[in-house]
N, CA, C and O atoms as CSV, one atom per row, in Angstrom:
chain,resi,resn,atom,element,x,y,z
A,1,UNK,N,N,-7.615,7.984,4.391
A,1,UNK,CA,C,-7.221,7.447,3.064
A,1,UNK,C,C,-7.975,8.078,1.817
A,1,UNK,O,O,-9.040,8.657,1.603
A,2,UNK,N,N,-6.756,7.620,1.041
A,2,UNK,CA,C,-6.452,8.420,-0.232
A,2,UNK,C,C,-6.702,7.408,-1.324
A,2,UNK,O,O,-6.272,6.282,-1.078
A,3,UNK,N,N,-7.387,7.606,-2.626
A,3,UNK,CA,C,-7.561,6.649,-3.863
A,3,UNK,C,C,-7.076,7.149,-4.579
A,3,UNK,O,O,-7.711,8.200,-4.492
A,4,UNK,N,N,-6.048,7.405,-5.695
A,4,UNK,CA,C,-5.894,7.799,-6.916
A,4,UNK,C,C,-6.279,7.366,-8.008
A,4,UNK,O,O,-5.509,6.672,-8.672
A,5,UNK,N,N,-7.479,7.644,-8.437
A,5,UNK,CA,C,-8.245,6.930,-9.734
A,5,UNK,C,C,-8.571,7.692,-10.915
A,5,UNK,O,O,-8.348,8.899,-11.001
A,6,UNK,N,N,-8.967,7.168,-11.599
A,6,UNK,CA,C,-10.053,7.683,-12.721
A,6,UNK,C,C,-11.341,7.012,-12.988
A,6,UNK,O,O,-11.658,5.847,-12.749
A,7,UNK,N,N,-12.013,7.948,-13.520
A,7,UNK,CA,C,-13.601,7.281,-13.634
A,7,UNK,C,C,-13.727,6.257,-14.522
A,7,UNK,O,O,-14.408,5.259,-14.285
A,8,UNK,N,N,-12.990,6.472,-15.743
A,8,UNK,CA,C,-13.095,5.539,-16.420
A,8,UNK,C,C,-12.498,4.227,-16.617
A,8,UNK,O,O,-12.700,3.514,-17.600
A,9,UNK,N,N,-11.426,3.830,-15.197
A,9,UNK,CA,C,-10.755,2.956,-15.282
A,9,UNK,C,C,-11.683,1.684,-14.136
A,9,UNK,O,O,-12.046,1.638,-12.961
A,10,UNK,N,N,-11.740,0.787,-15.384
A,10,UNK,CA,C,-12.441,-0.472,-14.441
A,10,UNK,C,C,-11.429,-1.111,-13.222
A,10,UNK,O,O,-11.857,-1.716,-12.239
A,11,UNK,N,N,-10.377,-0.913,-13.431
A,11,UNK,CA,C,-9.669,-1.611,-11.651
A,11,UNK,C,C,-9.949,-0.373,-10.944
A,11,UNK,O,O,-10.787,-0.561,-10.063
A,12,UNK,N,N,-9.604,0.643,-11.009
A,12,UNK,CA,C,-10.316,1.755,-9.979
A,12,UNK,C,C,-11.796,1.823,-9.321
A,12,UNK,O,O,-12.065,2.353,-8.244
A,13,UNK,N,N,-12.791,1.105,-10.290
A,13,UNK,CA,C,-13.840,0.875,-10.260
A,13,UNK,C,C,-13.804,-0.409,-9.227
A,13,UNK,O,O,-14.551,-0.395,-8.248
A,14,UNK,N,N,-13.292,-1.049,-9.366
A,14,UNK,CA,C,-13.164,-2.357,-8.403
A,14,UNK,C,C,-13.218,-1.983,-7.040
A,14,UNK,O,O,-14.079,-2.126,-6.172
A,15,UNK,N,N,-11.393,-1.152,-7.074
A,15,UNK,CA,C,-11.389,-0.903,-5.590
A,15,UNK,C,C,-12.497,0.346,-4.904
A,15,UNK,O,O,-13.029,0.143,-3.814
A,16,UNK,N,N,-12.672,1.239,-5.452
A,16,UNK,CA,C,-13.991,1.686,-5.106
A,16,UNK,C,C,-15.012,0.911,-4.307
A,16,UNK,O,O,-15.269,0.990,-3.105
A,17,UNK,N,N,-15.651,-0.023,-5.451
A,17,UNK,CA,C,-16.584,-1.095,-4.870
A,17,UNK,C,C,-16.309,-1.407,-3.620
A,17,UNK,O,O,-16.999,-1.061,-2.661
A,18,UNK,N,N,-15.038,-2.242,-3.550
A,18,UNK,CA,C,-14.642,-2.780,-2.186
A,18,UNK,C,C,-14.770,-1.982,-1.009
A,18,UNK,O,O,-15.110,-2.305,0.129
A,19,UNK,N,N,-14.321,-0.501,-1.657
A,19,UNK,CA,C,-14.170,0.262,-0.434
A,19,UNK,C,C,-15.528,0.910,0.328
A,19,UNK,O,O,-15.680,1.202,1.514
A,20,UNK,N,N,-16.411,1.018,-0.755
A,20,UNK,CA,C,-18.063,1.126,-0.478
A,20,UNK,C,C,-18.442,-0.023,0.131
A,20,UNK,O,O,-19.354,0.190,0.930
A,21,UNK,N,N,-18.114,-1.120,0.074
A,21,UNK,CA,C,-18.760,-2.691,0.332
A,21,UNK,C,C,-18.393,-2.605,2.147
A,21,UNK,O,O,-19.194,-2.768,3.068
A,22,UNK,N,N,-16.877,-2.287,2.230
A,22,UNK,CA,C,-16.409,-2.092,3.485
A,22,UNK,C,C,-17.290,-1.157,4.562
A,22,UNK,O,O,-17.347,-1.349,5.776
A,23,UNK,N,N,-17.927,-0.153,3.847
A,23,UNK,CA,C,-17.767,1.203,4.453
A,23,UNK,C,C,-16.696,1.853,4.740
A,23,UNK,O,O,-16.378,2.245,5.862
A,24,UNK,N,N,-16.142,1.984,3.813
A,24,UNK,CA,C,-14.792,2.771,4.647
A,24,UNK,C,C,-14.991,4.290,3.934
A,24,UNK,O,O,-15.679,4.485,2.932
A,25,UNK,N,N,-14.281,5.261,4.630
A,25,UNK,CA,C,-14.557,6.780,4.425
A,25,UNK,C,C,-12.894,6.718,3.611
A,25,UNK,O,O,-11.891,6.077,3.928
A,26,UNK,N,N,-13.184,7.825,2.286
A,26,UNK,CA,C,-11.849,8.088,1.605
A,26,UNK,C,C,-12.100,9.162,0.623
A,26,UNK,O,O,-13.111,9.766,0.264
A,27,UNK,N,N,-10.906,9.199,0.322
A,27,UNK,CA,C,-10.918,10.813,-0.330
A,27,UNK,C,C,-10.264,10.243,-2.086
A,27,UNK,O,O,-9.256,9.665,-2.491
A,28,UNK,N,N,-11.311,10.721,-2.605
A,28,UNK,CA,C,-10.641,9.993,-4.280
A,28,UNK,C,C,-9.977,11.323,-4.954
A,28,UNK,O,O,-10.572,12.401,-4.929
A,29,UNK,N,N,-9.057,11.205,-5.388
A,29,UNK,CA,C,-7.942,11.980,-6.190
A,29,UNK,C,C,-7.943,11.730,-7.883
A,29,UNK,O,O,-7.138,10.977,-8.430
A,30,UNK,N,N,-8.854,12.396,-8.511
A,30,UNK,CA,C,-9.178,11.849,-9.928
A,30,UNK,C,C,-7.671,12.497,-10.752
A,30,UNK,O,O,-7.295,13.667,-10.822
A,31,UNK,N,N,-6.972,11.131,-11.358
A,31,UNK,CA,C,-5.815,12.046,-12.038
A,31,UNK,C,C,-5.973,12.255,-13.490
A,31,UNK,O,O,-6.726,11.571,-14.182
A,32,UNK,N,N,-5.319,13.120,-13.883
A,32,UNK,CA,C,-5.750,13.689,-15.268
A,32,UNK,C,C,-5.698,12.447,-16.756
A,32,UNK,O,O,-5.032,11.536,-16.265
A,33,UNK,N,N,-5.898,12.194,-17.592
A,33,UNK,CA,C,-5.971,11.346,-18.376
A,33,UNK,C,C,-4.151,11.341,-18.963
A,33,UNK,O,O,-3.464,10.325,-19.074
A,34,UNK,N,N,-3.869,12.239,-19.152
A,34,UNK,CA,C,-2.048,12.171,-19.911
A,34,UNK,C,C,-1.322,11.647,-18.636
A,34,UNK,O,O,-1.428,12.141,-17.514
A,35,UNK,N,N,-0.625,10.652,-18.956
A,35,UNK,CA,C,0.284,10.075,-17.879
A,35,UNK,C,C,1.392,11.374,-17.340
A,35,UNK,O,O,1.441,11.663,-16.144
A,36,UNK,N,N,2.117,11.982,-18.211
A,36,UNK,CA,C,2.684,13.386,-17.977
A,36,UNK,C,C,2.275,13.889,-17.046
A,36,UNK,O,O,3.072,14.032,-16.119
A,37,UNK,N,N,0.846,14.389,-16.865
A,37,UNK,CA,C,0.425,15.320,-15.671
A,37,UNK,C,C,0.179,14.737,-14.477
A,37,UNK,O,O,-0.198,15.542,-13.625
A,38,UNK,N,N,0.280,13.392,-14.053
A,38,UNK,CA,C,-0.005,12.610,-13.171
A,38,UNK,C,C,1.027,12.556,-12.188
A,38,UNK,O,O,1.355,11.487,-11.673
A,39,UNK,N,N,1.853,14.250,-11.738
A,39,UNK,CA,C,2.763,14.280,-11.133
A,39,UNK,C,C,2.631,14.023,-9.549
A,39,UNK,O,O,3.587,13.658,-8.866
A,40,UNK,N,N,1.033,14.310,-8.922
A,40,UNK,CA,C,1.165,13.919,-7.724
A,40,UNK,C,C,0.724,12.417,-7.509
A,40,UNK,O,O,0.437,12.321,-6.316
A,41,UNK,N,N,0.556,11.286,-8.099
A,41,UNK,CA,C,0.269,10.165,-7.996
A,41,UNK,C,C,1.869,9.357,-8.549
A,41,UNK,O,O,2.033,8.189,-8.198
A,42,UNK,N,N,2.668,9.855,-9.164
A,42,UNK,CA,C,3.810,9.969,-9.288
A,42,UNK,C,C,5.030,9.689,-8.201
A,42,UNK,O,O,5.862,8.818,-7.948
A,43,UNK,N,N,4.498,11.295,-7.607
A,43,UNK,CA,C,5.450,11.548,-6.196
A,43,UNK,C,C,4.908,10.645,-5.207
A,43,UNK,O,O,5.826,10.379,-4.431
A,44,UNK,N,N,3.750,9.996,-4.841
A,44,UNK,CA,C,3.213,9.379,-3.564
A,44,UNK,C,C,3.719,7.929,-3.985
A,44,UNK,O,O,4.448,7.325,-3.198
A,45,UNK,N,N,3.374,7.373,-5.148
A,45,UNK,CA,C,3.912,6.193,-5.658
A,45,UNK,C,C,5.089,5.570,-6.349
A,45,UNK,O,O,5.376,4.373,-6.328
A,46,UNK,N,N,5.794,6.622,-7.021
A,46,UNK,CA,C,6.534,6.242,-8.165
A,46,UNK,C,C,5.957,5.743,-9.237
A,46,UNK,O,O,6.625,4.899,-9.834
A,47,UNK,N,N,4.772,6.042,-9.726
A,47,UNK,CA,C,4.472,5.659,-11.136
A,47,UNK,C,C,3.286,6.382,-11.409
A,47,UNK,O,O,2.773,7.098,-10.549
A,48,UNK,N,N,2.792,6.240,-12.594
A,48,UNK,CA,C,1.811,6.792,-12.928
A,48,UNK,C,C,0.548,6.191,-13.234
A,48,UNK,O,O,-0.237,6.860,-13.906
A,49,UNK,N,N,0.160,4.855,-12.796
A,49,UNK,CA,C,-0.764,4.118,-13.212
A,49,UNK,C,C,-1.883,4.353,-11.772
A,49,UNK,O,O,-1.628,4.770,-10.642
A,50,UNK,N,N,-3.017,3.947,-12.313
A,50,UNK,CA,C,-3.802,4.060,-11.120
A,50,UNK,C,C,-4.287,2.624,-11.361
A,50,UNK,O,O,-4.114,2.144,-12.481
A,51,UNK,N,N,-5.032,1.715,-10.153
A,51,UNK,CA,C,-5.332,2.735,-8.876
A,51,UNK,C,C,-4.216,2.655,-7.719
A,51,UNK,O,O,-3.811,1.574,-7.292
A,52,UNK,N,N,-3.821,3.727,-7.317
A,52,UNK,CA,C,-3.340,3.710,-6.018
A,52,UNK,C,C,-4.052,4.056,-5.031
A,52,UNK,O,O,-4.872,4.964,-4.897
A,53,UNK,N,N,-3.616,3.128,-4.227
A,53,UNK,CA,C,-4.493,3.329,-2.471
A,53,UNK,C,C,-3.080,3.940,-1.529
A,53,UNK,O,O,-1.961,3.426,-1.514
A,54,UNK,N,N,-3.511,5.132,-0.808
A,54,UNK,CA,C,-2.563,5.297,0.230
A,54,UNK,C,C,-3.653,5.422,1.654
A,54,UNK,O,O,-4.695,6.071,1.744
A,55,UNK,N,N,-3.065,4.657,2.554
A,55,UNK,CA,C,-3.761,4.386,3.824
A,55,UNK,C,C,-2.374,4.654,4.839
A,55,UNK,O,O,-1.367,3.947,4.875
A,56,UNK,N,N,-2.596,5.656,5.489
A,56,UNK,CA,C,-1.758,6.144,6.522
A,56,UNK,C,C,-0.361,6.304,5.606
A,56,UNK,O,O,-0.171,7.185,4.768
A,57,UNK,N,N,0.508,5.301,5.953
A,57,UNK,CA,C,2.142,5.345,5.890
A,57,UNK,C,C,1.913,4.251,4.715
A,57,UNK,O,O,2.900,4.238,3.980
A,58,UNK,N,N,1.194,3.589,4.426
A,58,UNK,CA,C,1.048,2.505,3.197
A,58,UNK,C,C,0.672,2.823,2.086
A,58,UNK,O,O,-0.431,3.363,1.997
A,59,UNK,N,N,1.264,2.650,1.190
A,59,UNK,CA,C,0.846,2.920,-0.785
A,59,UNK,C,C,0.966,0.992,-1.329
A,59,UNK,O,O,1.733,0.037,-1.206
A,60,UNK,N,N,-0.357,1.341,-1.954
A,60,UNK,CA,C,-0.515,0.295,-2.531
A,60,UNK,C,C,-0.843,0.755,-4.016
A,60,UNK,O,O,-1.545,1.728,-4.290
A,61,UNK,N,N,-0.256,-0.054,-4.899
A,61,UNK,CA,C,-0.567,-0.117,-6.165
A,61,UNK,C,C,-1.288,-1.192,-6.910
A,61,UNK,O,O,-0.819,-2.259,-6.515
A,62,UNK,N,N,-2.071,-1.369,-7.668
A,62,UNK,CA,C,-2.797,-2.440,-8.549
A,62,UNK,C,C,-4.233,-3.180,-7.718
A,62,UNK,O,O,-4.232,-3.816,-6.664
A,63,UNK,N,N,-5.022,-2.946,-8.323
A,63,UNK,CA,C,-6.086,-3.396,-7.505
A,63,UNK,C,C,-5.911,-4.979,-6.956
A,63,UNK,O,O,-6.183,-5.277,-5.794
A,64,UNK,N,N,-5.444,-5.908,-7.898
A,64,UNK,CA,C,-5.309,-7.163,-7.444
A,64,UNK,C,C,-4.457,-7.151,-6.143
A,64,UNK,O,O,-4.731,-8.042,-5.340
A,65,UNK,N,N,-3.477,-6.290,-5.810
A,65,UNK,CA,C,-2.809,-6.072,-4.399
A,65,UNK,C,C,-3.954,-4.965,-3.223
A,65,UNK,O,O,-3.965,-5.164,-2.008
A,66,UNK,N,N,-4.688,-4.026,-3.795
A,66,UNK,CA,C,-5.450,-3.215,-2.944
A,66,UNK,C,C,-6.435,-4.050,-2.309
A,66,UNK,O,O,-6.628,-4.124,-1.095
A,67,UNK,N,N,-7.057,-4.686,-3.233
A,67,UNK,CA,C,-8.267,-5.397,-2.402
A,67,UNK,C,C,-8.163,-6.533,-1.705
A,67,UNK,O,O,-9.160,-6.732,-1.011
A,68,UNK,N,N,-7.138,-7.547,-1.609
A,68,UNK,CA,C,-6.592,-8.294,-0.619
A,68,UNK,C,C,-6.337,-7.675,0.624
A,68,UNK,O,O,-6.638,-8.173,1.709
A,69,UNK,N,N,-5.639,-6.308,0.419
A,69,UNK,CA,C,-4.925,-5.374,1.542
A,69,UNK,C,C,-6.212,-5.003,2.571
A,69,UNK,O,O,-6.172,-5.097,3.798
A,70,UNK,N,N,-7.498,-4.506,1.667
A,70,UNK,CA,C,-8.532,-3.783,2.213
A,70,UNK,C,C,-9.443,-4.991,3.051
A,70,UNK,O,O,-10.212,-4.740,3.978
A,71,UNK,N,N,-9.149,-6.424,2.467
A,71,UNK,CA,C,-10.097,-7.321,3.152
A,71,UNK,C,C,-9.131,-7.757,4.391
A,71,UNK,O,O,-9.672,-7.707,5.496
A,72,UNK,N,N,-8.044,-8.095,4.357
A,72,UNK,CA,C,-7.126,-8.475,5.486
A,72,UNK,C,C,-7.042,-7.404,6.295
A,72,UNK,O,O,-6.820,-7.716,7.465
A,73,UNK,N,N,-7.152,-6.118,6.060
A,73,UNK,CA,C,-7.045,-5.278,7.279
A,73,UNK,C,C,-8.186,-4.681,7.899
A,73,UNK,O,O,-8.239,-4.313,9.073
A,74,UNK,N,N,-9.164,-4.600,6.982
A,74,UNK,CA,C,-10.196,-3.799,7.918
A,74,UNK,C,C,-11.694,-5.003,7.128
A,74,UNK,O,O,-12.825,-4.540,6.985
A,75,UNK,N,N,-11.431,-6.144,6.821
A,75,UNK,CA,C,-12.327,-7.467,6.909
A,75,UNK,C,C,-13.421,-7.443,5.623
A,75,UNK,O,O,-13.791,-6.469,4.967
A,76,UNK,N,N,-13.721,-8.550,5.524
A,76,UNK,CA,C,-14.999,-8.376,4.175
A,76,UNK,C,C,-16.204,-8.196,4.487
A,76,UNK,O,O,-16.552,-8.490,5.630
A,77,UNK,N,N,-17.058,-7.720,3.647
A,77,UNK,CA,C,-18.429,-7.284,3.741
A,77,UNK,C,C,-19.265,-8.430,4.376
A,77,UNK,O,O,-19.014,-9.587,4.038
A,78,UNK,N,N,-20.035,-8.225,5.085
A,78,UNK,CA,C,-20.906,-8.939,5.586
A,78,UNK,C,C,-22.413,-9.514,4.547
A,78,UNK,O,O,-23.277,-10.227,5.056
């Protein structure tokens, strides 16, 4: 699992907290601040905003979609 992230991004922080609460292992890819330099996340998702989660062949953007996906697929924390 790979999370395209920016440390200063509140939405990314919400996703990291959910991943940690679920005990999931994931790789964090820190994106550059300028959107024009976010080539990798653009190639993966078709857009430059973060967060973007890649889980196998599934690519999800926006914390409001990522968090419900994680809960549905991996369960809620106890």
